[in-house]
VMD Tcl script that builds the backbone (N, CA, C; Angstrom):
set m [mol new atoms 294]
animate dup $m
set s [atomselect $m all]
$s set {name element resname resid chain x y z} {
  {N N MET 1 A 18.242 21.982 1.919}
  {CA C MET 1 A 17.522 22.658 3.108}
  {C C MET 1 A 16.595 22.167 4.353}
  {N N ALA 2 A 17.015 22.634 5.589}
  {CA C ALA 2 A 16.140 21.501 6.425}
  {C C ALA 2 A 15.721 22.224 7.035}
  {N N VAL 3 A 14.135 21.498 7.544}
  {CA C VAL 3 A 13.639 22.495 8.034}
  {C C VAL 3 A 13.850 21.606 9.847}
  {N N SER 4 A 13.714 22.224 10.285}
  {CA C SER 4 A 13.598 22.720 11.901}
  {C C SER 4 A 12.797 22.674 12.830}
  {N N ALA 5 A 12.549 21.593 13.705}
  {CA C ALA 5 A 11.802 20.907 14.636}
  {C C ALA 5 A 10.652 21.638 15.109}
  {N N ASP 6 A 11.797 23.269 15.824}
  {CA C ASP 6 A 11.112 24.001 15.912}
  {C C ASP 6 A 10.334 24.760 15.364}
  {N N ILE 7 A 10.323 24.721 14.131}
  {CA C ILE 7 A 9.124 25.329 12.959}
  {C C ILE 7 A 7.820 23.881 12.508}
  {N N LEU 8 A 8.833 22.968 12.298}
  {CA C LEU 8 A 8.172 22.397 11.872}
  {C C LEU 8 A 6.777 21.500 12.284}
  {N N VAL 9 A 7.531 21.470 13.906}
  {CA C VAL 9 A 6.003 21.337 14.604}
  {C C VAL 9 A 5.152 21.918 15.004}
  {N N PRO 10 A 5.416 22.907 15.479}
  {CA C PRO 10 A 3.992 24.228 15.246}
  {C C PRO 10 A 3.285 23.211 13.584}
  {N N LEU 11 A 4.279 23.726 12.783}
  {CA C LEU 11 A 3.511 24.997 11.369}
  {C C LEU 11 A 2.211 22.793 10.913}
  {N N ALA 12 A 2.967 21.522 11.465}
  {CA C ALA 12 A 1.492 20.543 10.898}
  {C C ALA 12 A 1.141 20.882 11.606}
  {N N LEU 13 A 0.611 21.278 13.334}
  {CA C LEU 13 A 0.216 21.086 14.444}
  {C C LEU 13 A -0.909 21.865 14.054}
  {N N ALA 14 A -0.427 23.422 13.598}
  {CA C ALA 14 A -1.754 23.707 12.917}
  {C C ALA 14 A -2.165 24.170 11.262}
  {N N LEU 15 A -1.626 22.907 10.703}
  {CA C LEU 15 A -2.158 23.255 9.660}
  {C C LEU 15 A -3.762 21.522 10.231}
  {N N THR 16 A -3.605 21.262 10.784}
  {CA C THR 16 A -3.982 19.715 11.575}
  {C C THR 16 A -5.552 20.546 11.939}
  {N N VAL 17 A -4.550 22.173 13.129}
  {CA C VAL 17 A -6.448 22.280 14.185}
  {C C VAL 17 A -6.736 22.919 13.060}
  {N N ALA 18 A -6.283 23.967 11.664}
  {CA C ALA 18 A -7.105 24.754 10.491}
  {C C ALA 18 A -8.221 23.274 10.265}
  {N N ALA 19 A -7.385 22.161 8.659}
  {CA C ALA 19 A -8.491 21.179 8.918}
  {C C ALA 19 A -9.362 21.063 9.929}
  {N N ALA 20 A -9.132 21.150 11.456}
  {CA C ALA 20 A -10.465 20.893 11.684}
  {C C ALA 20 A -11.799 21.761 11.918}
  {N N TRP 21 A -11.026 23.189 11.681}
  {CA C TRP 21 A -12.641 23.806 11.745}
  {C C TRP 21 A -12.794 23.762 10.246}
  {N N LEU 22 A -11.932 23.610 9.581}
  {CA C LEU 22 A -12.392 24.168 7.900}
  {C C LEU 22 A -14.000 23.040 8.169}
  {N N ALA 23 A -13.801 20.799 8.438}
  {CA C ALA 23 A -14.286 20.706 8.556}
  {C C ALA 23 A -15.753 20.724 10.236}
  {N N CYS 24 A -15.241 21.504 10.526}
  {CA C CYS 24 A -16.515 21.910 10.817}
  {C C CYS 24 A -17.096 23.218 11.042}
  {N N LEU 25 A -16.731 24.446 9.805}
  {CA C LEU 25 A -17.537 24.890 9.664}
  {C C LEU 25 A -18.292 24.895 8.330}
  {N N SER 26 A -17.337 23.352 7.556}
  {CA C SER 26 A -18.375 22.583 6.633}
  {C C SER 26 A -19.196 22.034 7.381}
  {N N LEU 27 A -19.644 22.037 8.451}
  {CA C LEU 27 A -21.316 20.752 8.918}
  {C C LEU 27 A -21.888 21.607 9.448}
  {N N LEU 28 A -21.695 22.591 9.635}
  {CA C LEU 28 A -22.543 23.872 9.695}
  {C C LEU 28 A -23.187 23.793 7.653}
  {N N ARG 29 A -22.231 24.511 7.713}
  {CA C ARG 29 A -21.952 25.184 6.429}
  {C C ARG 29 A -22.989 23.974 4.905}
  {N N LEU 30 A -22.553 22.555 4.902}
  {CA C LEU 30 A -23.995 22.184 4.540}
  {C C LEU 30 A -24.529 21.163 4.527}
  {N N ARG 31 A -25.819 20.717 3.769}
  {CA C ARG 31 A -27.169 20.547 4.118}
  {C C ARG 31 A -27.291 18.981 3.641}
  {N N ARG 32 A -26.513 18.359 2.771}
  {CA C ARG 32 A -27.083 17.880 2.572}
  {C C ARG 32 A -26.328 16.327 3.457}
  {N N ALA 33 A -26.452 14.919 4.318}
  {CA C ALA 33 A -26.330 14.473 4.996}
  {C C ALA 33 A -24.482 13.804 4.460}
  {N N LEU 34 A -24.764 13.369 3.275}
  {CA C LEU 34 A -24.557 12.517 2.419}
  {C C LEU 34 A -22.785 13.802 2.363}
  {N N ASP 35 A -22.841 15.088 2.451}
  {CA C ASP 35 A -22.216 15.984 2.253}
  {C C ASP 35 A -21.503 15.986 3.535}
  {N N ARG 36 A -21.636 16.112 4.129}
  {CA C ARG 36 A -21.323 16.224 5.596}
  {C C ARG 36 A -20.933 15.250 6.538}
  {N N LEU 37 A -20.625 13.381 5.573}
  {CA C LEU 37 A -20.366 12.611 5.630}
  {C C LEU 37 A -18.502 12.950 4.836}
  {N N HIS 38 A -18.548 13.696 3.762}
  {CA C HIS 38 A -17.775 13.788 3.421}
  {C C HIS 38 A -17.171 15.048 3.833}
  {N N ALA 39 A -17.269 15.631 5.060}
  {CA C ALA 39 A -16.482 16.821 5.431}
  {C C ALA 39 A -15.501 16.277 6.716}
  {N N VAL 40 A -16.106 14.795 7.366}
  {CA C VAL 40 A -15.239 14.217 8.583}
  {C C VAL 40 A -14.293 13.654 7.403}
  {N N ALA 41 A -14.988 12.774 6.624}
  {CA C ALA 41 A -13.568 12.104 5.905}
  {C C ALA 41 A -13.127 12.907 5.773}
  {N N PHE 42 A -13.424 13.924 5.224}
  {CA C PHE 42 A -12.073 14.556 5.032}
  {C C PHE 42 A -11.106 15.110 5.610}
  {N N LEU 43 A -11.814 15.260 7.281}
  {CA C LEU 43 A -11.072 16.238 8.043}
  {C C LEU 43 A -9.588 14.674 8.467}
  {N N ASN 44 A -10.433 13.401 8.463}
  {CA C ASN 44 A -9.588 12.203 8.961}
  {C C ASN 44 A -8.529 11.747 8.119}
  {N N ALA 45 A -8.105 12.139 7.122}
  {CA C ALA 45 A -7.298 12.693 6.013}
  {C C ALA 45 A -6.756 13.264 5.703}
  {N N ALA 46 A -7.294 14.342 6.497}
  {CA C ALA 46 A -6.507 15.554 6.420}
  {C C ALA 46 A -5.333 15.842 7.608}
  {N N ALA 47 A -5.856 15.049 8.724}
  {CA C ALA 47 A -5.354 15.179 9.855}
  {C C ALA 47 A -3.901 14.488 9.932}
  {N N ALA 48 A -3.449 13.404 9.121}
  {CA C ALA 48 A -3.212 11.788 9.086}
  {C C ALA 48 A -1.751 12.343 9.108}
  {N N LEU 49 A -1.188 12.682 7.608}
  {CA C LEU 49 A 0.211 13.407 7.799}
  {C C LEU 49 A 0.552 14.557 8.114}
  {N N PRO 50 A -0.379 15.727 8.642}
  {CA C PRO 50 A 0.391 16.209 9.769}
  {C C PRO 50 A 0.888 15.700 10.822}
  {N N ILE 51 A 0.340 15.114 11.282}
  {CA C ILE 51 A 0.805 15.003 12.424}
  {C C ILE 51 A 1.937 13.590 12.931}
  {N N SER 52 A 1.833 12.406 12.693}
  {CA C SER 52 A 2.143 12.390 11.125}
  {C C SER 52 A 4.199 12.873 10.851}
  {N N ALA 53 A 4.400 13.539 10.121}
  {CA C ALA 53 A 5.022 14.078 11.065}
  {C C ALA 53 A 5.527 15.021 11.454}
  {N N ALA 54 A 4.436 15.441 12.617}
  {CA C ALA 54 A 5.056 15.914 13.516}
  {C C ALA 54 A 5.509 14.689 14.861}
  {N N ALA 55 A 5.175 14.258 14.896}
  {CA C ALA 55 A 5.810 13.278 14.868}
  {C C ALA 55 A 7.406 12.341 14.209}
  {N N PHE 56 A 7.210 12.692 13.574}
  {CA C PHE 56 A 8.879 12.233 12.916}
  {C C PHE 56 A 10.018 13.846 13.267}
  {N N ALA 57 A 9.405 14.554 13.090}
  {CA C ALA 57 A 10.657 15.886 13.352}
  {C C ALA 57 A 10.504 16.005 14.663}
  {N N THR 58 A 9.355 15.495 15.148}
  {CA C THR 58 A 10.205 14.957 17.019}
  {C C THR 58 A 11.387 14.501 17.935}
  {N N ASP 59 A 10.901 13.367 17.146}
  {CA C ASP 59 A 11.666 11.902 17.728}
  {C C ASP 59 A 12.079 10.963 16.463}
  {N N GLY 60 A 12.361 12.338 14.941}
  {CA C GLY 60 A 12.775 10.965 14.003}
  {C C GLY 60 A 12.688 9.493 13.984}
  {N N LEU 61 A 13.204 8.689 13.260}
  {CA C LEU 61 A 12.982 7.614 13.262}
  {C C LEU 61 A 12.999 6.687 15.085}
  {N N SER 62 A 11.951 6.544 15.593}
  {CA C SER 62 A 12.516 5.470 17.099}
  {C C SER 62 A 11.114 4.952 16.650}
  {N N VAL 63 A 10.077 4.490 17.590}
  {CA C VAL 63 A 9.276 3.957 17.837}
  {C C VAL 63 A 8.136 4.330 18.752}
  {N N ARG 64 A 7.295 5.061 19.035}
  {CA C ARG 64 A 7.769 6.038 18.886}
  {C C ARG 64 A 6.456 6.815 17.782}
  {N N SER 65 A 7.710 6.908 17.331}
  {CA C SER 65 A 7.079 7.957 15.765}
  {C C SER 65 A 6.462 6.483 15.352}
  {N N VAL 66 A 7.306 5.956 14.802}
  {CA C VAL 66 A 6.283 4.847 13.874}
  {C C VAL 66 A 5.276 4.091 14.209}
  {N N LYS 67 A 5.008 3.493 15.746}
  {CA C LYS 67 A 3.822 3.758 16.523}
  {C C LYS 67 A 2.683 4.695 15.573}
  {N N VAL 68 A 3.007 5.657 16.250}
  {CA C VAL 68 A 2.056 6.655 15.287}
  {C C VAL 68 A 1.631 7.763 13.984}
  {N N VAL 69 A 2.401 6.442 13.039}
  {CA C VAL 69 A 2.200 6.352 11.141}
  {C C VAL 69 A 0.979 5.102 11.339}
  {N N LEU 70 A 1.531 4.286 12.047}
  {CA C LEU 70 A 0.648 2.600 12.904}
  {C C LEU 70 A -0.707 3.816 12.705}
  {N N VAL 71 A -0.798 3.890 13.551}
  {CA C VAL 71 A -1.892 4.484 14.338}
  {C C VAL 71 A -3.180 5.387 13.909}
  {N N MET 72 A -2.043 6.416 12.913}
  {CA C MET 72 A -2.535 7.189 11.863}
  {C C MET 72 A -3.017 6.344 10.643}
  {N N LEU 73 A -1.797 5.151 10.614}
  {CA C LEU 73 A -3.104 3.823 8.403}
  {C C LEU 73 A -4.368 3.794 9.164}
  {N N LEU 74 A -4.046 3.032 10.598}
  {CA C LEU 74 A -4.937 2.289 11.802}
  {C C LEU 74 A -6.381 3.800 11.537}
  {N N THR 75 A -6.683 4.411 11.116}
  {CA C THR 75 A -7.532 5.661 11.295}
  {C C THR 75 A -7.936 5.911 9.937}
  {N N LEU 76 A -6.993 6.221 9.466}
  {CA C LEU 76 A -7.497 6.362 7.698}
  {C C LEU 76 A -8.623 4.917 7.275}
  {N N GLY 77 A -7.268 3.519 7.307}
  {CA C GLY 77 A -9.107 2.547 6.806}
  {C C GLY 77 A -9.815 2.779 7.753}
  {N N TRP 78 A -9.864 3.177 9.236}
  {CA C TRP 78 A -11.232 2.123 9.806}
  {C C TRP 78 A -12.777 3.267 9.258}
  {N N GLY 79 A -11.397 4.977 8.812}
  {CA C GLY 79 A -12.425 5.980 9.001}
  {C C GLY 79 A -12.920 5.345 7.441}
  {N N ALA 80 A -11.847 5.433 6.601}
  {CA C ALA 80 A -12.482 5.475 5.009}
  {C C ALA 80 A -13.391 3.584 4.855}
  {N N ALA 81 A -13.350 2.809 5.741}
  {CA C ALA 81 A -14.959 2.348 5.595}
  {C C ALA 81 A -15.665 2.457 6.601}
  {N N LEU 82 A -15.961 3.363 7.236}
  {CA C LEU 82 A -16.735 3.711 9.077}
  {C C LEU 82 A -17.578 4.274 7.316}
  {N N ALA 83 A -16.994 5.392 6.746}
  {CA C ALA 83 A -17.521 6.317 6.084}
  {C C ALA 83 A -18.653 5.434 4.658}
  {N N HIS 84 A -18.050 4.573 4.508}
  {CA C HIS 84 A -18.532 4.347 3.486}
  {C C HIS 84 A -19.437 3.439 3.788}
  {N N ALA 85 A -19.727 2.759 4.451}
  {CA C ALA 85 A -20.819 1.663 5.826}
  {C C ALA 85 A -21.332 3.331 5.489}
  {N N THR 86 A -21.620 4.087 7.112}
  {CA C THR 86 A -22.264 5.447 6.631}
  {C C THR 86 A -22.916 6.191 5.062}
  {N N GLY 87 A -22.647 6.328 5.086}
  {CA C GLY 87 A -23.125 6.406 3.053}
  {C C GLY 87 A -23.905 5.576 2.007}
  {N N ARG 88 A -23.030 4.113 2.140}
  {CA C ARG 88 A -23.588 2.977 2.509}
  {C C ARG 88 A -25.715 3.034 3.361}
  {N N ALA 89 A -25.506 3.398 4.254}
  {CA C ALA 89 A -26.039 3.964 5.498}
  {C C ALA 89 A -27.706 5.072 4.442}
  {N N LEU 90 A -27.460 5.387 4.543}
  {CA C LEU 90 A -27.810 7.123 4.103}
  {C C LEU 90 A -28.541 6.881 2.520}
  {N N LEU 91 A -27.928 5.944 1.560}
  {CA C LEU 91 A -28.697 5.951 0.721}
  {C C LEU 91 A -29.977 4.771 0.889}
  {N N LEU 92 A -29.652 3.242 1.370}
  {CA C LEU 92 A -30.587 3.072 1.475}
  {C C LEU 92 A -31.551 2.963 2.307}
  {N N ARG 93 A -31.521 4.717 3.109}
  {CA C ARG 93 A -32.418 5.290 3.901}
  {C C ARG 93 A -33.103 6.099 2.941}
  {N N ASP 94 A -32.606 7.064 2.881}
  {CA C ASP 94 A -32.653 8.414 1.599}
  {C C ASP 94 A -33.264 7.790 0.837}
  {N N GLY 95 A -32.566 6.845 -0.581}
  {CA C GLY 95 A -32.047 7.165 -2.024}
  {C C GLY 95 A -31.647 8.320 -2.633}
  {N N PRO 96 A -31.404 8.078 -3.155}
  {CA C PRO 96 A -30.638 10.052 -3.437}
  {C C PRO 96 A -31.073 10.866 -3.414}
  {N N ALA 97 A -31.876 11.036 -3.333}
  {CA C ALA 97 A -32.103 12.385 -1.335}
  {C C ALA 97 A -31.134 12.910 -0.614}
  {N N ALA 98 A -30.728 11.607 -0.506}
  {CA C ALA 98 A -29.581 11.924 0.667}
  {C C ALA 98 A -28.392 12.235 0.067}
}
mol reanalyze $m
mol bondsrecalc $m
mol representation Tube
mol addrep $m
């Protein structure tokens, strides 16, 4: 059973917005810097798949949807590298209490 783009695109974008709100709420709730960093890294990972699915549902296999996937992969890679570097800097600055 195929899901039409009229249903998949709003659902995928709603999932992305829900992940963003969850990350925002967790930034307010979490106390330690490393815990907050996990919330930001979660948003980076959780938003990539629904946005890519929305692009493919809208255009199918096209140049634009492939570009969206490539941008999402670059965002995931850079986000992971930046989260790692930030986490190491926090540990060096604050020690185990970070």
